[in-house]
C-alpha positions in Angstrom: 119.6 92.9 174.4 117.8 96.5 173.4 115.2 98.2 175.1 113.6 101.4 174.1 114.6 104.3 175.8 111.6 107.1 176.2 114.2 109.8 176.8 116.3 109.6 173.5 113.2 108.1 171.7 115.0 105.0 170.3 116.0 101.8 170.6 119.4 101.3 172.6 121.5 98.4 174.0 120.8 97.9 177.5 124.0 98.7 179.9 124.4 96.6 182.8 121.1 94.2 182.2 120.0 92.9 185.0 117.2 89.9 185.0 114.6 90.6 187.2 111.0 89.0 188.1 108.1 91.2 187.9 105.0 91.1 190.5 103.3 88.9 188.5 106.0 86.5 188.1 106.9 87.4 184.7 110.4 88.0 183.7 111.9 90.9 182.5 115.3 92.9 181.8 116.4 96.2 183.6 119.4 98.1 183.1 120.7 101.8 182.0 120.8 103.5 178.7 124.5 103.9 177.4 123.7 107.6 175.9 121.5 109.5 178.5 122.2 107.0 181.8 118.1 106.5 182.4 116.8 103.5 183.6 115.4 101.3 180.6 113.3 98.0 181.0 112.3 95.2 178.9 109.5 92.9 179.5 109.6 89.2 178.4 113.2 87.7 177.4 115.5 88.1 180.1 
């Protein structure tokens, strides 16, 4: 699964993806950018 990295300004494959649920109950995926190690977050498909 890919997410947009704001530091690299590109879509990257999520490293160590974790399924999370936001406060409003929607599913999301949280992980780390493999290039710069910044946290990346994708709302929706998890």
